[in-house]
N, C-alpha and C positions, 0 to 999 in steps of 0.2 A: 106394859112401858115399853113404848116402842121408839123410844126418845132416851130410855135406863139400855140400849140391844146398840141403838151407833153410839152410841161411849163406850161402850164396852170393845167395838168394832174401833176405833177411829184409834184407841188404844194400842194396839198391835204396833203404827203406821205412827204414832206423829207420840210428843215426848208431852204434850200435851193441848188438855180437850175441856176449852172455857166452856159451861156450861151458862148463855147469860142471864147475870140478877142473881144468879145462886150462889157459882163458886170453879173452880176451875181444878180436871186433875192431871199431877201431877207424874208421868213412869223419875223413876231412878230405877238402872241398872245393875247386877250385884255380880260379882269374878265365879267360876266353882268355885268348893272347900269343901273344910272337913269339919265335925262337930267333935270333939277331943270325945267331949261326955259317951255318945253313946259310938264312935265311931262308922259314921252315915256323915257320904260322900253325895253331896246334892247338887245338882247339875251347876251353867251361871240362871240367871233369873236375870228378869224384870216386876219387879217393884210396882202399886201408886200408890200415891199419898193426896190428900186435898186442902186447898189452900181455899179459906175461903175471902180470902181481899181482889183476886182475877177479878170478878163479876161483868165487869167488860166488854159488850160480843164481838171478834174477830173474826165472823164469816166460817171458820173451820167448818162448823158444825150443820151453822142453817145452809150451806153449798151441796151437803151431807146429804141430810131426809129434804133439799131437791134434786138434788141428783139419783137416790136412790124409791123417793112414794112420784119420779114425773110434774110436780108442785112449783110455782114459783117461789123465786127468794121473799114474798112481803107472808103468806105461808108455809112459807115454813117459820120463820120466824116468830107467826101466831100459834103454830106446834105451842109452841120451847116454850112460847111467855104463858102457854095452858100449863105444858108442868112443871114447869116448874111452880104456877099457885095451885095449882091442887099436890105438891108432891110439898110446901108449905102447910097447907092445911093436915096434912093426912102426919106430918111430923107435930104440930100441934094436939092433936086427938091422941093419936099412939105414942108421941114419944121417941117414932121411929120409922127406919126407914129403912127395907133392907133394894141391896143394887142388886142382880140374884147377876156374880162373876168377878160382878166390879168388889161392893164391899157395900157394909150397912153407916144407916146415918145416928144417932140418937138424943137427942138431948137433955143435959142435965141439965140436976136441979137451979143450975144456976141461970140452964137455956141459953148457957152454952153449943153448937153446936160439934160434938168430935162425929169420928168418923173413922169407923174398924176395915182395914180390905181385906179382903177375902183372901188368904191363905191360898188355897186349890189351883189357884191362876195363876199363869206361869206369861204374862205379859213379851216374851221375848223369844220372834217368829223361829229364827235360826235354832233353839232350845227342843226346838215345837216331838213332844217323842218322847224327850228324855225324861227318866222321872227319878228318886233318891234311889242306893240304895245300902248295909251295911256289911262289914266284911267280919270276912268270919274269925272269929280270938286264932288263934295256933295251941296247941295243946303241947310242949318243948319236950313236957314229961310221958307224956307218952310217943312218940319216935322214939324219945333214953331211952325207952323201954324194949322197944321192937328191937332198935338195934341189938341187948343186951345177949336179947335173944339168937336171935341171929350169928353174934358170935362165941354162942357156945357152941352151934350148927359147923361152922366154917376154922380155914385159920390164922382167921387174916381178923386184927384186932380192931374194931370200926373206933371205939368211941374212945380219948382223953384217959378215964381210970385204968385202958386195962392197956394201952398202950406201954414199950418197951422203953426203959431209959435207957439201954443199954445199945440196944441198934437207933436209934432216934441218935446217940454219941456219933457213933460209929458215923453215921448218913451225915453226918454237917460237918462233919472234919472232914469227907470224901468231897462232899460236897464245894468246899472253902478250897481246897486248893487244887478243884477245878477252874471256879469262878477266878480263883489268883495269874490262872495260866493264862487262862483264859480273855482275860483283865490288860494285860502283859502283851501278846499277839496284837487287841485290838489299837492299841494303841500306839502300835509300830507302824502297823495298816493308816492307823488317825493320821499322825506328823507323813509317812508319804504323799497323804493327800493333798494333806495342803501343801506340803513346798509341789505339786504340785499346775491347783492350781494357781498360788500365788505368783510360779512364774508366767500359763498362757493368760494371766491377768493382764501383769506387764506385757505380753507381747502387742495384743489387744489397742491397749494404749500408746504405745504407736502406732501402731502400722495405721490409728483413728488419729495422732496429732498429724504427723503425713497426708495424708488428704486432702483437711483441714485446709494448712501451710499449702499447696499443689491448688482449691477449689476455688472461685470466680464469684465470687455474686452484684450482680448490674440487677437496680431495680432501677425502669426507662419509666416508669408514669407512677409512684406511689399514690395511694391510694390515701388523701384527705381523715381525718379524725371524724370517728363518728361520736357521742352519745348522745347516750339509751336512757330515758329515765322512764324505768316500767314501777305501775304499780299494782299487787298483785295480789289479791285478796282470798282464800284458802280459808280454810273450817270447812266441814256441813253443816254448823249451826247460823244463822242466816237469822235478821231480822226485818221482814216484810213495814215494806214505808206504807206501801197501797196496791190494791191493783186495779186500772184500768184499764174503760174499754176501747178507747184509742192510742193506739198509740202515737200520736205526739206528743198527749194531754198527759202520755211515759216519759219520751223524750224532757218535757217542761221538768216533771218533777224529779230524775233524775240532775236535771242542771240548778236548780233549787236548791236541792240538797248537797252536790257540788260549794253553793259560794256558803250553805250553810260550812265549810269542812267533813263532811260525813263523804266518801270513800262508797257512793255511789255508782248502779249498776244496774241493769234493766236482764230476765234473764231466761224471758221472751215469754208467749204465752202459758196459762194452764189446762188449764182442760177444762177450765170454759169458758174460753176463751180469752180472761183478760190476761193483760200484758201486767207479769210482778216484776216494783221496782227493791231491790236494796235496796238501804244504808248503809248494812256493814254488812260480815262475814268474819266468822272468831270460833279458832280450829277447840276450843274446850267450847262446855255448855255451860260453865258459872256463869265463863266472860258473856255467851250469851247472851244471856238469863241476866247482869250489869245491868249491858245496856240496852237490855227491854225494856223493863224498868224507868230507866235515864230515860226511854224515846217516849215513855208513853205519856209524860208530862208534859210534852206538846203534840204526844200525833200521839191520842187516846186508840186507837186505833192498829195499827201496827201489832203484828202479829210473830210469833219465832218459828220459822221451819227446819227442818230438818231431817235434809237430802243431800248428798254427795253430784255437786252440777261438773 
């Protein structure tokens, strides 16, 4: 199942990998956390789910196969179609099929496809090598018993139960007296510092006003006012409207998209030498996916690119 291995590889780099004619694998990132029931810490991770509705070919998987196996684009598409055909036959016969390190598919009694992700796989590259661990419990009674045993040998009381209330009372009175005398001295010192700062501030203001009155400002040739209109696209989630072999076709596509109201732009050539055209960029993944669904109604070939440009 070479195609399944290619899907596994792409899930580490992209948030959506479409298997044309079958569905899409979508990843979602989760923060590190702790399970209170088991006191287990687990690292950040990226899990995978499956969407049966996204079946249109976006070129990502085909281009990856084309590069990995050094074959033509048509040959890569043919390999994908054959894989999907065999996959459906296996499902119909065995009712289940497994994608190693990705997940497994099952046909239920209602002939609906169900996907169960592989729980042992973390597709977040930044968390590679990190595993979960449990916090060991602390027995306070054991430490208390050890402290009491030490007190039998030492003249100093460690535990609250065996402290002398009389000595604590005298210590509290002494600390209170020291604190009051220290607070009084500190207040006197603070008042002196405040008076000094106010006096110095008044001197500085007077000096500055005198310099301003003596200064003369002359502008012989003032520059005319300039108004700039800047439209900046931000975010790491981009809607790719198309990729073109010729730069002129990419420029023409940008102009047409702008006429339709999109903030379109080019981002240069990809590794296949194609000029990529973006229709929009977004700060959040959810906004980008919503926009992608809207764009696909008129441009089925649009797809989501997750990359910091």
